[in-house]
PDB file as gemmi writes it, atoms N, CA and C in Angstrom:
CRYST1    1.000    1.000    1.000  90.00  90.00  90.00 P 1                      
ATOM      1  N   MET A   1       0.845  -1.168   0.000  1.00  0.00           N  
ATOM      2  CA  MET A   1       0.000   0.000   0.000  1.00  0.00           C  
ATOM      3  C   MET A   1       0.893   1.235   0.000  1.00  0.00           C  
ATOM      4  N   LYS A   2       0.533   2.202  -0.828  1.00  0.00           N  
ATOM      5  CA  LYS A   2       1.250   3.469  -0.906  1.00  0.00           C  
ATOM      6  C   LYS A   2       0.240   4.587  -0.697  1.00  0.00           C  
ATOM      7  N   SER A   3       0.685   5.677  -0.090  1.00  0.00           N  
ATOM      8  CA  SER A   3      -0.187   6.845   0.011  1.00  0.00           C  
ATOM      9  C   SER A   3       0.655   8.099  -0.149  1.00  0.00           C  
ATOM     10  N   TYR A   4       0.042   9.133  -0.690  1.00  0.00           N  
ATOM     11  CA  TYR A   4       0.711  10.419  -0.854  1.00  0.00           C  
ATOM     12  C   TYR A   4      -0.347  11.477  -1.093  1.00  0.00           C  
ATOM     13  N   ILE A   5       0.052  12.731  -1.029  1.00  0.00           N  
ATOM     14  CA  ILE A   5      -0.860  13.844  -1.265  1.00  0.00           C  
ATOM     15  C   ILE A   5      -0.494  14.471  -2.604  1.00  0.00           C  
ATOM     16  N   GLU A   6      -1.522  14.668  -3.435  1.00  0.00           N  
ATOM     17  CA  GLU A   6      -1.303  15.229  -4.775  1.00  0.00           C  
ATOM     18  C   GLU A   6      -2.473  16.124  -5.137  1.00  0.00           C  
ATOM     19  N   LEU A   7      -2.198  17.369  -5.449  1.00  0.00           N  
ATOM     20  CA  LEU A   7      -3.222  18.308  -5.910  1.00  0.00           C  
ATOM     21  C   LEU A   7      -4.470  18.321  -5.031  1.00  0.00           C  
ATOM     22  N   GLY A   8      -4.290  18.426  -3.731  1.00  0.00           N  
ATOM     23  CA  GLY A   8      -5.419  18.521  -2.821  1.00  0.00           C  
ATOM     24  C   GLY A   8      -6.135  17.218  -2.554  1.00  0.00           C  
ATOM     25  N   CYS A   9      -5.534  16.109  -2.911  1.00  0.00           N  
ATOM     26  CA  CYS A   9      -6.137  14.794  -2.668  1.00  0.00           C  
ATOM     27  C   CYS A   9      -5.149  13.890  -1.941  1.00  0.00           C  
ATOM     28  N   LEU A  10      -5.682  13.077  -1.054  1.00  0.00           N  
ATOM     29  CA  LEU A  10      -4.918  11.983  -0.490  1.00  0.00           C  
ATOM     30  C   LEU A  10      -5.090  10.821  -1.451  1.00  0.00           C  
ATOM     31  N   VAL A  11      -3.989  10.261  -1.905  1.00  0.00           N  
ATOM     32  CA  VAL A  11      -4.028   9.176  -2.881  1.00  0.00           C  
ATOM     33  C   VAL A  11      -3.497   7.917  -2.213  1.00  0.00           C  
ATOM     34  N   ILE A  12      -4.309   6.865  -2.233  1.00  0.00           N  
ATOM     35  CA  ILE A  12      -3.926   5.588  -1.626  1.00  0.00           C  
ATOM     36  C   ILE A  12      -4.019   4.512  -2.696  1.00  0.00           C  
ATOM     37  N   SER A  13      -2.926   3.779  -2.884  1.00  0.00           N  
ATOM     38  CA  SER A  13      -2.904   2.687  -3.864  1.00  0.00           C  
ATOM     39  C   SER A  13      -2.660   1.367  -3.152  1.00  0.00           C  
ATOM     40  N   VAL A  14      -3.447   0.377  -3.528  1.00  0.00           N  
ATOM     41  CA  VAL A  14      -3.303  -0.975  -2.994  1.00  0.00           C  
ATOM     42  C   VAL A  14      -3.109  -1.898  -4.187  1.00  0.00           C  
ATOM     43  N   SER A  15      -2.041  -2.704  -4.145  1.00  0.00           N  
ATOM     44  CA  SER A  15      -1.762  -3.584  -5.274  1.00  0.00           C  
ATOM     45  C   SER A  15      -1.607  -5.029  -4.811  1.00  0.00           C  
ATOM     46  N   ASP A  16      -1.769  -5.931  -5.761  1.00  0.00           N  
ATOM     47  CA  ASP A  16      -1.526  -7.345  -5.497  1.00  0.00           C  
ATOM     48  C   ASP A  16      -0.841  -7.952  -6.708  1.00  0.00           C  
ATOM     49  N   ASN A  17      -0.369  -9.153  -6.553  1.00  0.00           N  
ATOM     50  CA  ASN A  17       0.238  -9.855  -7.687  1.00  0.00           C  
ATOM     51  C   ASN A  17      -0.545 -11.123  -7.971  1.00  0.00           C  
ATOM     52  N   GLY A  18      -1.869 -10.991  -7.898  1.00  0.00           N  
ATOM     53  CA  GLY A  18      -2.763 -12.126  -8.119  1.00  0.00           C  
ATOM     54  C   GLY A  18      -3.010 -12.403  -9.588  1.00  0.00           C  
ATOM     55  N   ILE A  19      -4.176 -12.963  -9.872  1.00  0.00           N  
ATOM     56  CA  ILE A  19      -4.489 -13.397 -11.235  1.00  0.00           C  
ATOM     57  C   ILE A  19      -4.904 -12.260 -12.155  1.00  0.00           C  
ATOM     58  N   GLY A  20      -5.177 -11.087 -11.601  1.00  0.00           N  
ATOM     59  CA  GLY A  20      -5.617  -9.961 -12.419  1.00  0.00           C  
ATOM     60  C   GLY A  20      -7.085 -10.070 -12.783  1.00  0.00           C  
ATOM     61  N   ILE A  21      -7.562  -9.090 -13.505  1.00  0.00           N  
ATOM     62  CA  ILE A  21      -8.975  -9.018 -13.901  1.00  0.00           C  
ATOM     63  C   ILE A  21      -9.024  -8.960 -15.416  1.00  0.00           C  
ATOM     64  N   ASP A  22      -9.833  -9.820 -16.011  1.00  0.00           N  
ATOM     65  CA  ASP A  22      -9.906  -9.821 -17.473  1.00  0.00           C  
ATOM     66  C   ASP A  22     -10.551  -8.529 -17.970  1.00  0.00           C  
ATOM     67  N   PRO A  23     -10.207  -8.084 -19.167  1.00  0.00           N  
ATOM     68  CA  PRO A  23     -10.693  -6.794 -19.688  1.00  0.00           C  
ATOM     69  C   PRO A  23     -12.213  -6.660 -19.679  1.00  0.00           C  
ATOM     70  N   TYR A  24     -12.946  -7.730 -19.970  1.00  0.00           N  
ATOM     71  CA  TYR A  24     -14.415  -7.661 -19.969  1.00  0.00           C  
ATOM     72  C   TYR A  24     -14.921  -7.290 -18.585  1.00  0.00           C  
ATOM     73  N   ASN A  25     -14.459  -7.980 -17.560  1.00  0.00           N  
ATOM     74  CA  ASN A  25     -14.922  -7.706 -16.205  1.00  0.00           C  
ATOM     75  C   ASN A  25     -14.366  -6.402 -15.649  1.00  0.00           C  
ATOM     76  N   LEU A  26     -13.217  -5.974 -16.119  1.00  0.00           N  
ATOM     77  CA  LEU A  26     -12.618  -4.735 -15.647  1.00  0.00           C  
ATOM     78  C   LEU A  26     -13.559  -3.553 -15.878  1.00  0.00           C  
ATOM     79  N   ASP A  27     -14.289  -3.580 -16.979  1.00  0.00           N  
ATOM     80  CA  ASP A  27     -15.250  -2.515 -17.276  1.00  0.00           C  
ATOM     81  C   ASP A  27     -16.517  -2.614 -16.433  1.00  0.00           C  
ATOM     82  N   LEU A  28     -16.713  -3.726 -15.741  1.00  0.00           N  
ATOM     83  CA  LEU A  28     -17.973  -3.959 -15.024  1.00  0.00           C  
ATOM     84  C   LEU A  28     -17.834  -4.050 -13.506  1.00  0.00           C  
ATOM     85  N   ILE A  29     -16.631  -4.119 -12.969  1.00  0.00           N  
ATOM     86  CA  ILE A  29     -16.470  -4.467 -11.549  1.00  0.00           C  
ATOM     87  C   ILE A  29     -17.085  -3.478 -10.577  1.00  0.00           C  
ATOM     88  N   PHE A  30     -17.316  -2.234 -10.986  1.00  0.00           N  
ATOM     89  CA  PHE A  30     -17.935  -1.262 -10.087  1.00  0.00           C  
ATOM     90  C   PHE A  30     -19.450  -1.183 -10.257  1.00  0.00           C  
ATOM     91  N   ASN A  31     -20.012  -2.031 -11.121  1.00  0.00           N  
ATOM     92  CA  ASN A  31     -21.465  -2.071 -11.316  1.00  0.00           C  
ATOM     93  C   ASN A  31     -22.135  -2.807 -10.168  1.00  0.00           C  
ATOM     94  N   LYS A  32     -23.284  -2.313  -9.769  1.00  0.00           N  
ATOM     95  CA  LYS A  32     -24.043  -2.944  -8.690  1.00  0.00           C  
ATOM     96  C   LYS A  32     -24.428  -4.371  -9.080  1.00  0.00           C  
ATOM     97  N   LEU A  33     -24.191  -5.292  -8.182  1.00  0.00           N  
ATOM     98  CA  LEU A  33     -24.543  -6.709  -8.300  1.00  0.00           C  
ATOM     99  C   LEU A  33     -23.743  -7.467  -9.356  1.00  0.00           C  
ATOM    100  N   HIS A  34     -22.660  -6.901  -9.850  1.00  0.00           N  
ATOM    101  CA  HIS A  34     -21.824  -7.633 -10.811  1.00  0.00           C  
ATOM    102  C   HIS A  34     -21.017  -8.696 -10.072  1.00  0.00           C  
ATOM    103  N   ARG A  35     -21.069  -9.913 -10.569  1.00  0.00           N  
ATOM    104  CA  ARG A  35     -20.326 -11.024  -9.976  1.00  0.00           C  
ATOM    105  C   ARG A  35     -19.661 -11.826 -11.075  1.00  0.00           C  
ATOM    106  N   VAL A  36     -18.577 -12.470 -10.702  1.00  0.00           N  
ATOM    107  CA  VAL A  36     -17.914 -13.391 -11.628  1.00  0.00           C  
ATOM    108  C   VAL A  36     -17.938 -14.774 -10.998  1.00  0.00           C  
ATOM    109  N   GLU A  37     -17.822 -15.782 -11.836  1.00  0.00           N  
ATOM    110  CA  GLU A  37     -17.763 -17.148 -11.318  1.00  0.00           C  
ATOM    111  C   GLU A  37     -16.502 -17.308 -10.491  1.00  0.00           C  
ATOM    112  N   SER A  38     -16.661 -17.758  -9.255  1.00  0.00           N  
ATOM    113  CA  SER A  38     -15.524 -17.863  -8.349  1.00  0.00           C  
ATOM    114  C   SER A  38     -15.861 -18.819  -7.225  1.00  0.00           C  
ATOM    115  N   SER A  39     -14.842 -19.328  -6.572  1.00  0.00           N  
ATOM    116  CA  SER A  39     -15.063 -20.163  -5.402  1.00  0.00           C  
ATOM    117  C   SER A  39     -15.315 -19.302  -4.162  1.00  0.00           C  
ATOM    118  N   VAL A  40     -15.105 -17.986  -4.288  1.00  0.00           N  
ATOM    119  CA  VAL A  40     -15.339 -17.054  -3.191  1.00  0.00           C  
ATOM    120  C   VAL A  40     -16.780 -16.569  -3.267  1.00  0.00           C  
ATOM    121  N   GLU A  41     -17.486 -16.670  -2.153  1.00  0.00           N  
ATOM    122  CA  GLU A  41     -18.874 -16.226  -2.142  1.00  0.00           C  
ATOM    123  C   GLU A  41     -18.954 -14.729  -1.925  1.00  0.00           C  
ATOM    124  N   GLY A  42     -19.989 -14.123  -2.455  1.00  0.00           N  
ATOM    125  CA  GLY A  42     -20.223 -12.697  -2.277  1.00  0.00           C  
ATOM    126  C   GLY A  42     -21.484 -12.305  -3.011  1.00  0.00           C  
ATOM    127  N   ASN A  43     -21.972 -11.105  -2.719  1.00  0.00           N  
ATOM    128  CA  ASN A  43     -23.213 -10.683  -3.364  1.00  0.00           C  
ATOM    129  C   ASN A  43     -22.999  -9.609  -4.425  1.00  0.00           C  
ATOM    130  N   GLY A  44     -21.757  -9.219  -4.685  1.00  0.00           N  
ATOM    131  CA  GLY A  44     -21.475  -8.307  -5.783  1.00  0.00           C  
ATOM    132  C   GLY A  44     -21.732  -6.841  -5.495  1.00  0.00           C  
ATOM    133  N   VAL A  45     -21.708  -6.425  -4.226  1.00  0.00           N  
ATOM    134  CA  VAL A  45     -21.937  -5.014  -3.936  1.00  0.00           C  
ATOM    135  C   VAL A  45     -20.719  -4.310  -3.345  1.00  0.00           C  
ATOM    136  N   GLY A  46     -19.655  -5.019  -3.047  1.00  0.00           N  
ATOM    137  CA  GLY A  46     -18.491  -4.436  -2.376  1.00  0.00           C  
ATOM    138  C   GLY A  46     -17.856  -3.276  -3.113  1.00  0.00           C  
ATOM    139  N   LEU A  47     -17.401  -3.492  -4.344  1.00  0.00           N  
ATOM    140  CA  LEU A  47     -16.751  -2.423  -5.096  1.00  0.00           C  
ATOM    141  C   LEU A  47     -17.732  -1.338  -5.503  1.00  0.00           C  
ATOM    142  N   TYR A  48     -18.983  -1.716  -5.732  1.00  0.00           N  
ATOM    143  CA  TYR A  48     -20.016  -0.721  -6.027  1.00  0.00           C  
ATOM    144  C   TYR A  48     -20.169   0.234  -4.848  1.00  0.00           C  
ATOM    145  N   LEU A  49     -20.237  -0.314  -3.627  1.00  0.00           N  
ATOM    146  CA  LEU A  49     -20.379   0.530  -2.439  1.00  0.00           C  
ATOM    147  C   LEU A  49     -19.159   1.414  -2.221  1.00  0.00           C  
ATOM    148  N   VAL A  50     -17.974   0.867  -2.434  1.00  0.00           N  
ATOM    149  CA  VAL A  50     -16.749   1.667  -2.316  1.00  0.00           C  
ATOM    150  C   VAL A  50     -16.834   2.869  -3.251  1.00  0.00           C  
ATOM    151  N   LYS A  51     -17.183   2.626  -4.497  1.00  0.00           N  
ATOM    152  CA  LYS A  51     -17.283   3.700  -5.489  1.00  0.00           C  
ATOM    153  C   LYS A  51     -18.327   4.735  -5.079  1.00  0.00           C  
ATOM    154  N   GLU A  52     -19.492   4.286  -4.645  1.00  0.00           N  
ATOM    155  CA  GLU A  52     -20.560   5.206  -4.267  1.00  0.00           C  
ATOM    156  C   GLU A  52     -20.181   6.058  -3.055  1.00  0.00           C  
ATOM    157  N   ILE A  53     -19.572   5.449  -2.046  1.00  0.00           N  
ATOM    158  CA  ILE A  53     -19.158   6.194  -0.847  1.00  0.00           C  
ATOM    159  C   ILE A  53     -18.102   7.231  -1.210  1.00  0.00           C  
ATOM    160  N   LEU A  54     -17.125   6.839  -2.006  1.00  0.00           N  
ATOM    161  CA  LEU A  54     -16.082   7.776  -2.402  1.00  0.00           C  
ATOM    162  C   LEU A  54     -16.646   8.932  -3.227  1.00  0.00           C  
ATOM    163  N   GLU A  55     -17.506   8.633  -4.182  1.00  0.00           N  
ATOM    164  CA  GLU A  55     -18.072   9.687  -5.013  1.00  0.00           C  
ATOM    165  C   GLU A  55     -18.954  10.630  -4.204  1.00  0.00           C  
ATOM    166  N   THR A  56     -19.663  10.108  -3.208  1.00  0.00           N  
ATOM    167  CA  THR A  56     -20.478  10.948  -2.335  1.00  0.00           C  
ATOM    168  C   THR A  56     -19.596  11.913  -1.545  1.00  0.00           C  
ATOM    169  N   SER A  57     -18.381  11.486  -1.237  1.00  0.00           N  
ATOM    170  CA  SER A  57     -17.433  12.310  -0.484  1.00  0.00           C  
ATOM    171  C   SER A  57     -16.586  13.197  -1.390  1.00  0.00           C  
ATOM    172  N   GLY A  58     -16.822  13.157  -2.689  1.00  0.00           N  
ATOM    173  CA  GLY A  58     -16.050  13.949  -3.626  1.00  0.00           C  
ATOM    174  C   GLY A  58     -14.790  13.250  -4.112  1.00  0.00           C  
ATOM    175  N   GLY A  59     -14.657  11.967  -3.800  1.00  0.00           N  
ATOM    176  CA  GLY A  59     -13.487  11.204  -4.208  1.00  0.00           C  
ATOM    177  C   GLY A  59     -13.790  10.294  -5.378  1.00  0.00           C  
ATOM    178  N   LYS A  60     -12.844   9.421  -5.661  1.00  0.00           N  
ATOM    179  CA  LYS A  60     -13.051   8.450  -6.735  1.00  0.00           C  
ATOM    180  C   LYS A  60     -12.110   7.269  -6.533  1.00  0.00           C  
ATOM    181  N   VAL A  61     -12.361   6.206  -7.269  1.00  0.00           N  
ATOM    182  CA  VAL A  61     -11.518   5.019  -7.239  1.00  0.00           C  
ATOM    183  C   VAL A  61     -11.230   4.609  -8.682  1.00  0.00           C  
ATOM    184  N   ALA A  62     -10.008   4.154  -8.914  1.00  0.00           N  
ATOM    185  CA  ALA A  62      -9.615   3.698 -10.242  1.00  0.00           C  
ATOM    186  C   ALA A  62      -8.920   2.350 -10.095  1.00  0.00           C  
ATOM    187  N   VAL A  63      -8.918   1.578 -11.167  1.00  0.00           N  
ATOM    188  CA  VAL A  63      -8.259   0.272 -11.144  1.00  0.00           C  
ATOM    189  C   VAL A  63      -7.479   0.071 -12.440  1.00  0.00           C  
ATOM    190  N   LYS A  64      -6.315  -0.536 -12.298  1.00  0.00           N  
ATOM    191  CA  LYS A  64      -5.527  -1.006 -13.437  1.00  0.00           C  
ATOM    192  C   LYS A  64      -5.229  -2.466 -13.149  1.00  0.00           C  
ATOM    193  N   SER A  65      -5.349  -3.291 -14.165  1.00  0.00           N  
ATOM    194  CA  SER A  65      -5.121  -4.710 -13.953  1.00  0.00           C  
ATOM    195  C   SER A  65      -4.609  -5.357 -15.225  1.00  0.00           C  
ATOM    196  N   GLU A  66      -3.776  -6.355 -15.035  1.00  0.00           N  
ATOM    197  CA  GLU A  66      -3.277  -7.138 -16.155  1.00  0.00           C  
ATOM    198  C   GLU A  66      -3.384  -8.599 -15.764  1.00  0.00           C  
ATOM    199  N   GLN A  67      -4.043  -9.381 -16.600  1.00  0.00           N  
ATOM    200  CA  GLN A  67      -4.214 -10.794 -16.296  1.00  0.00           C  
ATOM    201  C   GLN A  67      -2.869 -11.471 -16.097  1.00  0.00           C  
ATOM    202  N   GLY A  68      -2.788 -12.251 -15.035  1.00  0.00           N  
ATOM    203  CA  GLY A  68      -1.576 -12.978 -14.720  1.00  0.00           C  
ATOM    204  C   GLY A  68      -0.535 -12.163 -13.971  1.00  0.00           C  
ATOM    205  N   LYS A  69      -0.789 -10.875 -13.791  1.00  0.00           N  
ATOM    206  CA  LYS A  69       0.203 -10.017 -13.126  1.00  0.00           C  
ATOM    207  C   LYS A  69      -0.350  -9.288 -11.907  1.00  0.00           C  
ATOM    208  N   GLY A  70      -1.659  -9.146 -11.781  1.00  0.00           N  
ATOM    209  CA  GLY A  70      -2.233  -8.494 -10.608  1.00  0.00           C  
ATOM    210  C   GLY A  70      -2.980  -7.213 -10.926  1.00  0.00           C  
ATOM    211  N   SER A  71      -3.383  -6.530  -9.854  1.00  0.00           N  
ATOM    212  CA  SER A  71      -4.210  -5.334  -9.973  1.00  0.00           C  
ATOM    213  C   SER A  71      -3.710  -4.243  -9.031  1.00  0.00           C  
ATOM    214  N   VAL A  72      -4.033  -3.012  -9.394  1.00  0.00           N  
ATOM    215  CA  VAL A  72      -3.752  -1.862  -8.541  1.00  0.00           C  
ATOM    216  C   VAL A  72      -5.037  -1.048  -8.439  1.00  0.00           C  
ATOM    217  N   PHE A  73      -5.544  -0.880  -7.227  1.00  0.00           N  
ATOM    218  CA  PHE A  73      -6.694  -0.029  -6.963  1.00  0.00           C  
ATOM    219  C   PHE A  73      -6.168   1.259  -6.347  1.00  0.00           C  
ATOM    220  N   THR A  74      -6.581   2.396  -6.890  1.00  0.00           N  
ATOM    221  CA  THR A  74      -6.141   3.690  -6.395  1.00  0.00           C  
ATOM    222  C   THR A  74      -7.358   4.498  -5.972  1.00  0.00           C  
ATOM    223  N   VAL A  75      -7.308   4.987  -4.729  1.00  0.00           N  
ATOM    224  CA  VAL A  75      -8.388   5.778  -4.149  1.00  0.00           C  
ATOM    225  C   VAL A  75      -7.911   7.223  -4.049  1.00  0.00           C  
ATOM    226  N   PHE A  76      -8.752   8.155  -4.484  1.00  0.00           N  
ATOM    227  CA  PHE A  76      -8.466   9.586  -4.407  1.00  0.00           C  
ATOM    228  C   PHE A  76      -9.474  10.215  -3.448  1.00  0.00           C  
ATOM    229  N   LEU A  77      -8.987  10.770  -2.340  1.00  0.00           N  
ATOM    230  CA  LEU A  77      -9.848  11.408  -1.346  1.00  0.00           C  
ATOM    231  C   LEU A  77      -9.517  12.890  -1.274  1.00  0.00           C  
ATOM    232  N   PRO A  78     -10.526  13.758  -1.441  1.00  0.00           N  
ATOM    233  CA  PRO A  78     -10.235  15.185  -1.377  1.00  0.00           C  
ATOM    234  C   PRO A  78      -9.834  15.595   0.044  1.00  0.00           C  
ATOM    235  N   ILE A  79      -8.895  16.510   0.122  1.00  0.00           N  
ATOM    236  CA  ILE A  79      -8.478  17.056   1.413  1.00  0.00           C  
ATOM    237  C   ILE A  79      -9.221  18.368   1.584  1.00  0.00           C  
ATOM    238  N   LYS A  80     -10.044  18.416   2.606  1.00  0.00           N  
ATOM    239  CA  LYS A  80     -10.813  19.640   2.869  1.00  0.00           C  
ATOM    240  C   LYS A  80     -10.172  20.348   4.043  1.00  0.00           C  
ATOM    241  N   SER A  81      -9.927  21.637   3.851  1.00  0.00           N  
ATOM    242  CA  SER A  81      -9.311  22.395   4.938  1.00  0.00           C  
ATOM    243  C   SER A  81     -10.335  22.672   6.031  1.00  0.00           C  
ATOM    244  N   LYS A  82      -9.871  22.708   7.257  1.00  0.00           N  
ATOM    245  CA  LYS A  82     -10.725  22.999   8.391  1.00  0.00           C  
ATOM    246  C   LYS A  82     -11.007  24.497   8.439  1.00  0.00           C  
ATOM    247  N   PRO A  83     -12.240  24.870   8.793  1.00  0.00           N  
ATOM    248  CA  PRO A  83     -12.525  26.306   8.904  1.00  0.00           C  
ATOM    249  C   PRO A  83     -11.715  26.913  10.040  1.00  0.00           C  
ATOM    250  N   LYS A  84     -11.268  28.134   9.843  1.00  0.00           N  
ATOM    251  CA  LYS A  84     -10.499  28.820  10.870  1.00  0.00           C  
ATOM    252  C   LYS A  84     -11.438  29.336  11.954  1.00  0.00           C  
ATOM    253  N   ALA A  85     -10.957  29.270  13.193  1.00  0.00           N  
ATOM    254  CA  ALA A  85     -11.741  29.761  14.326  1.00  0.00           C  
ATOM    255  C   ALA A  85     -11.870  31.287  14.230  1.00  0.00           C  
ATOM    256  N   PRO A  86     -13.011  31.831  14.649  1.00  0.00           N  
ATOM    257  CA  PRO A  86     -13.187  33.296  14.580  1.00  0.00           C  
ATOM    258  C   PRO A  86     -12.274  34.026  15.532  1.00  0.00           C  
TER     259      PRO A  86                                                      
END                                                                             
């Protein structure tokens, strides 16, 4: 995991060296109820909820993946300055 501040955003990247995500599913993974055939159980709302929560907060999430090499998920969170005391 890496994190840094860039242009008013906290940027957090999480990577793995797993099987990666095929191009067809890569375009769909943030869709509500999208699931792929897997031995892991789930209802297909995890990444959708992550995206919705981040976008509600003014942030975003991006993914890069290559089959056989792994994936990198990057989260961008806006940094909001605290109001100054009177």
